[in-house]
C-alpha positions in Angstrom: 189.7 -102.5 -168.9 189.5 -102.6 -172.6 189.8 -99.9 -174.6 189.7 -99.0 -178.3 191.3 -96.3 -179.8 191.2 -94.8 -183.2 191.7 -92.1 -184.9 193.3 -90.5 -188.5 197.3 -90.7 -189.5 199.1 -88.3 -186.9 195.8 -88.0 -184.8 197.5 -88.7 -181.7 195.8 -91.7 -180.9 199.3 -93.7 -180.3 200.5 -91.0 -177.8 196.8 -91.4 -176.0 197.3 -95.1 -175.6 200.5 -94.7 -174.6 199.3 -92.6 -171.5 196.5 -94.6 -170.9 198.6 -97.4 -170.5 201.0 -96.0 -168.2 198.3 -94.8 -166.4 196.2 -98.2 -166.5 199.6 -100.6 -165.7 201.1 -98.5 -162.5 203.2 -100.9 -161.3 202.2 -103.6 -163.1 204.0 -104.6 -166.8 203.6 -102.9 -169.8 203.8 -105.0 -173.2 203.5 -102.7 -176.2 202.9 -105.8 -178.7 204.2 -104.5 -182.3 202.1 -105.9 -185.6 204.6 -103.7 -187.5 205.7 -106.3 -190.5 209.4 -105.1 -190.4 210.0 -105.3 -194.9 212.4 -102.9 -195.7 214.7 -100.5 -194.5 212.3 -97.8 -194.4 209.7 -99.6 -192.1 213.0 -100.7 -189.9 214.0 -96.7 -189.4 210.3 -96.2 -188.6 210.3 -99.2 -185.8 213.7 -97.7 -184.4 212.1 -94.0 -184.4 208.9 -95.4 -182.5 211.2 -97.8 -180.3 213.0 -94.6 -179.2 209.8 -92.9 -178.3 208.7 -95.4 -175.8 212.1 -96.0 -174.3 211.9 -95.0 -170.6 208.2 -95.8 -170.3 208.8 -99.4 -169.1 207.1 -100.9 -172.4 208.5 -104.9 -172.6 208.0 -105.0 -176.9 206.9 -107.8 -178.4 207.2 -108.2 -182.5 204.4 -110.7 -183.1 203.0 -109.2 -186.9 200.4 -111.7 -187.2 199.5 -115.3 -185.0 199.1 -113.5 -182.1 198.2 -116.7 -180.2 201.8 -117.6 -180.6 202.6 -114.5 -177.9 200.0 -115.2 -175.4 202.7 -117.4 -172.8 204.8 -114.0 -172.8 202.0 -111.4 -171.4 201.8 -111.5 -167.9 198.2 -111.9 -166.6 198.6 -108.3 -164.3 199.8 -106.7 -167.7 198.3 -103.9 -169.4 199.1 -104.7 -172.9 198.9 -102.0 -175.8 198.3 -103.1 -179.2 199.6 -101.0 -182.2 197.8 -101.5 -184.8 194.8 -103.4 -185.7 195.8 -102.5 -189.7 198.6 -104.0 -189.7 197.3 -107.2 -188.1 194.6 -107.6 -190.3 196.9 -106.6 -193.7 200.0 -109.2 -192.1 197.2 -111.7 -191.6 195.2 -111.0 -194.8 198.1 -110.7 -197.1 201.0 -113.6 -195.9 203.8 -113.2 -197.2 203.2 -115.8 -199.6 201.3 -113.7 -201.8 197.9 -115.4 -200.5 195.1 -113.7 -199.9 192.8 -115.0 -197.1 189.4 -114.9 -196.9 187.2 -112.1 -194.8 184.5 -113.9 -193.4 187.3 -116.7 -191.3 189.2 -113.8 -190.6 186.9 -111.3 -189.0 186.0 -114.0 -186.8 189.8 -115.3 -185.9 191.1 -111.6 -185.1 187.9 -110.6 -183.3 188.0 -114.2 -181.1 191.8 -113.7 -180.7 191.1 -110.0 -179.5 188.7 -111.0 -177.1 191.4 -114.1 -176.0 193.8 -111.3 -174.9 191.4 -109.1 -173.3 190.9 -112.3 -171.0 194.7 -113.1 -170.7 195.9 -109.7 -169.3 194.6 -107.1 -167.3 194.1 -103.9 -169.3 194.2 -104.0 -173.2 194.1 -101.2 -175.6 194.0 -101.6 -178.9 195.1 -98.5 -181.7 193.5 -98.5 -185.0 193.2 -96.2 -187.7 190.1 -94.7 -189.3 191.0 -95.1 -193.2 187.3 -94.7 -194.0 187.2 -91.1 -195.0 188.9 -90.2 -198.2 186.2 -90.6 -200.5 188.4 -92.8 -203.1 187.0 -95.5 -205.1 189.6 -98.6 -204.5 190.3 -102.0 -206.1 188.0 -104.9 -204.9 190.6 -106.4 -202.8 191.5 -103.1 -200.8 187.8 -102.3 -200.5 187.1 -105.9 -199.3 190.1 -105.4 -196.7 188.4 -101.5 -195.4 185.5 -103.7 -195.6 186.4 -106.3 -193.2 188.5 -103.3 -190.6 185.5 -101.4 -190.4 183.4 -104.3 -189.5 186.3 -105.2 -186.5 186.3 -102.0 -185.4 182.5 -102.1 -185.3 182.9 -105.4 -183.3 186.2 -104.3 -181.1 184.6 -101.2 -180.4 181.3 -102.8 -179.1 183.1 -105.4 -177.1 185.0 -102.9 -175.0 184.7 -100.9 -172.0 185.5 -97.8 -173.9 185.9 -96.4 -177.3 187.7 -93.5 -177.1 188.7 -92.0 -180.6 191.4 -89.0 -181.5 191.0 -85.9 -183.9 194.2 -83.5 -184.0 195.6 -84.6 -180.6 192.3 -84.3 -179.0 190.8 -87.4 -177.3 186.9 -87.7 -177.8 185.2 -90.4 -175.5 182.6 -92.4 -177.8 181.9 -95.3 -175.2 182.3 -95.6 -171.4 183.5 -92.0 -170.6 183.1 -92.4 -167.0 185.6 -95.3 -166.6 187.9 -93.0 -169.0 187.4 -90.0 -166.5 187.5 -91.8 -163.4 191.3 -92.7 -164.9 192.0 -89.0 -165.3 192.5 -89.6 -169.4 190.1 -86.9 -170.7 
């Protein structure tokens, strides 16, 4: 099963996705595929806090900010993979550490193709993303290109997913695939 999970900051999307991964994996391996780039001490502390919160839940954490193809060999075919999160992954691919900017068209296809390949690689895939589209702020051209690309990926990934879930204020709403989600006791 492939589930796309989105929501705003502190909406409960990560907790919902972790609970879903626990239910989906049962006795199979659980992989937490973390895409954050650890650039400073603040981020290091945040990552440590997240890892502590997941401890005891049976997740093997794989840190991979970009080039996810390079981690496929470490993912068992029967695993439930929780990818956290799409915006970090996109930013890391679009804005490499060398200061360049990768073109949106090529990047959209690459990320979409990689996500679908990851879906085929494992038993269950949950991709968590942020809703960054409602603040009403006009950004510079580069940031707007990033936001448009993330929006297109939301549409494509939700379309390819078996289920799409939106979290608001700690509550999950199924936008697609409700029968499958309900059968698992996830709503």
